[in-house]
C-alpha positions as CSV (number, residue, x, y, z in Angstrom):
1,M,-0.2,0.0,-0.1
2,S,1.3,3.6,-0.8
3,Q,1.2,6.4,1.0
4,A,0.5,10.0,-0.4
5,N,3.6,12.5,-0.2
6,P,2.2,15.1,2.4
7,G,4.7,17.7,0.8
8,T,2.8,17.1,-2.6
9,A,-0.5,17.4,-0.6
10,V,0.2,20.8,0.9
11,A,1.9,22.2,-2.6
12,A,-1.4,21.1,-4.4
13,S,-3.4,23.1,-1.9
14,R,-1.6,25.8,-1.9
15,A,-1.8,25.9,-5.5
16,A,-5.6,25.3,-5.4
17,V,-5.8,28.5,-3.0
18,E,-3.8,30.7,-5.0
19,S,-5.6,30.2,-8.1
20,A,-8.8,30.6,-6.2
21,S,-7.3,33.7,-4.8
22,G,-6.8,35.2,-8.2
23,Q,-10.4,35.4,-8.8
24,T,-13.0,38.4,-8.7
25,Q,-14.3,38.8,-5.1
26,Q,-17.8,40.3,-4.0
27,Y,-17.8,43.0,-1.4
28,L,-20.6,44.2,0.3
29,T,-19.9,48.1,0.0
30,F,-21.7,50.4,2.8
31,V,-21.5,54.2,3.5
32,L,-20.2,54.9,7.2
33,S,-19.2,58.7,8.4
34,G,-19.3,59.7,4.6
35,E,-16.9,57.2,3.6
36,M,-17.1,54.1,1.5
37,F,-16.5,50.7,2.9
38,A,-16.4,47.3,1.8
39,I,-16.3,44.1,3.4
40,G,-15.9,40.4,1.7
41,I,-19.6,39.0,1.1
42,L,-18.3,35.8,2.7
43,S,-18.0,37.3,6.1
44,I,-21.7,38.9,5.9
45,K,-24.6,36.8,7.4
46,E,-27.4,39.2,6.9
47,I,-28.7,42.8,6.7
48,L,-31.1,44.0,9.3
49,E,-33.2,47.1,9.4
50,Y,-32.1,49.3,12.5
51,A,-33.7,48.7,15.8
52,P,-32.1,50.1,18.8
53,P,-29.7,47.4,20.9
54,T,-30.4,47.0,24.3
55,A,-27.7,48.7,26.2
56,V,-25.3,46.7,28.3
57,P,-23.7,48.8,31.4
58,M,-20.0,49.1,31.7
59,T,-19.1,48.3,28.0
60,P,-16.7,50.3,26.1
61,E,-18.2,53.2,24.2
62,F,-18.2,51.6,20.6
63,M,-20.4,49.1,21.6
64,R,-24.0,50.0,21.3
65,G,-25.6,46.9,23.1
66,V,-27.2,43.6,22.1
67,I,-30.0,42.5,20.0
68,N,-31.7,38.9,19.7
69,L,-31.4,37.1,17.0
70,R,-33.4,34.3,16.6
71,G,-32.7,33.7,20.4
72,A,-29.0,34.3,20.2
73,V,-27.4,37.3,21.9
74,V,-25.3,39.2,19.4
75,P,-23.5,42.3,20.4
76,V,-23.6,45.4,18.1
77,L,-20.7,47.7,17.7
78,D,-20.7,51.3,16.2
79,L,-17.6,51.1,13.9
80,S,-17.7,54.9,13.3
81,V,-16.7,55.1,17.3
82,R,-14.5,52.0,16.9
83,F,-12.8,54.3,14.4
84,G,-12.0,57.0,16.5
85,K,-15.4,59.2,14.9
86,S,-18.2,60.3,16.5
87,P,-21.1,57.9,16.9
88,S,-23.2,57.1,13.9
89,P,-26.6,58.9,13.7
90,V,-29.4,56.8,13.4
91,T,-31.6,57.5,10.2
92,R,-34.2,55.8,8.1
93,R,-31.6,54.3,6.0
94,S,-29.4,52.9,9.1
95,C,-28.6,49.0,9.0
96,I,-27.1,46.6,11.4
97,V,-25.1,44.2,9.3
98,I,-24.6,40.9,11.0
99,I,-21.0,39.5,10.4
100,E,-19.9,36.2,11.2
101,A,-16.2,36.0,12.4
102,D,-13.6,33.8,14.0
103,I,-12.8,36.1,17.2
104,A,-10.6,34.4,20.1
105,N,-10.9,30.9,18.0
106,E,-14.4,31.0,18.3
107,R,-17.2,31.6,15.6
108,M,-19.2,34.5,16.7
109,D,-21.8,36.9,14.9
110,I,-21.2,40.5,15.7
111,G,-23.7,43.3,14.2
112,I,-22.1,46.7,13.1
113,V,-24.1,49.9,12.6
114,V,-23.8,51.3,9.1
115,D,-25.4,54.5,7.5
116,T,-26.7,52.9,4.5
117,V,-25.8,49.9,2.4
118,N,-25.0,50.5,-0.8
119,A,-24.7,47.3,-3.1
120,V,-22.5,44.1,-3.7
121,L,-19.7,44.8,-5.9
122,D,-17.3,42.3,-7.9
123,I,-13.7,43.6,-7.1
124,P,-11.0,42.1,-9.1
125,P,-7.6,41.4,-7.3
126,A,-6.0,43.4,-10.0
127,D,-8.1,46.2,-8.8
128,I,-7.2,46.1,-5.2
129,E,-4.3,48.2,-3.9
130,P,-2.3,47.4,-0.5
131,P,-3.5,49.6,2.4
132,P,-1.8,53.0,2.5
133,T,1.1,53.2,5.2
134,F,0.1,56.8,6.1
135,G,-2.6,59.3,5.8
136,A,-5.7,57.0,6.6
137,R,-8.3,58.4,8.5
138,I,-8.6,55.0,10.5
139,R,-5.8,52.5,11.7
140,T,-4.0,50.9,8.8
141,D,-4.3,47.6,10.6
142,F,-8.1,47.9,10.3
143,I,-7.6,47.9,6.1
144,K,-7.2,44.9,3.9
145,G,-6.8,47.0,1.0
146,M,-8.1,50.0,-1.1
147,G,-10.3,48.8,-4.0
148,K,-10.6,50.7,-7.1
149,V,-14.0,51.1,-8.1
150,N,-15.4,53.7,-11.0
151,G,-12.2,55.7,-10.7
152,K,-12.7,56.0,-6.7
153,F,-11.2,53.9,-3.9
154,V,-13.4,51.8,-1.5
155,I,-11.6,50.8,1.6
156,L,-11.8,47.2,2.3
157,L,-11.8,46.1,5.7
158,D,-10.1,43.4,7.3
159,V,-13.1,42.4,9.5
160,I,-10.9,40.0,12.1
161,Q,-8.6,43.2,13.0
162,A,-11.3,45.9,13.2
163,L,-13.5,43.5,15.1
164,A,-10.9,42.0,17.4
165,M,-12.4,41.7,20.9
166,E,-9.4,40.6,22.8
167,E,-7.9,44.1,21.8
168,V,-10.9,46.2,22.3
169,L,-11.5,44.6,25.4
170,A,-7.9,45.2,26.4
171,L,-8.1,49.0,25.5
172,A,-11.5,49.3,27.9
173,E,-10.0,47.8,30.8
174,A,-7.2,50.1,30.7
175,R,-9.2,53.2,29.9
176,D,-11.5,52.1,32.8
177,S,-8.4,51.3,35.3
178,A,-6.6,54.6,34.6
179,A,-9.9,56.5,35.1
180,A,-10.3,54.7,38.6
181,A,-6.4,55.3,39.5
182,A,-7.1,59.2,38.9
183,A,-10.2,59.6,40.6
184,G,-8.9,57.5,43.8
């Protein structure tokens, strides 16, 4: 009985991934604080009409609260605040985009508040530039790339980095500790 060469299997799997990654990918575009962003459609679970989430005491400012999604508690984040801007105003076009992400080795749903959802666009890899090294209005580690669409750039978000709860919770704990030390 012959055994397959593991090195050949790995090389074949890498080749399959590389050829698949050369294909046009779909992105959901949305507006946040007047800027156009996009997230890979494979991360999107659903889009909900905005309904006020239930506030949770002692959570970071960027966390609007939680919603009940078919019996599951889903945290809702305000990406605008996460990016260091003022909270997104709620309008009739506001939505909560439910994203499925691996956070801390756990698959979880997270809602993000967006001003408006635009469209699903096909963006070929040739039309994606690397993230800028300076001058971005949000942290560059939140940016996966810059997609060129109709002569304009769309910021392609790295969902895992932008929603990295470990970092977010560590920052919130540090802020709370500093406030407690200053008060005492």
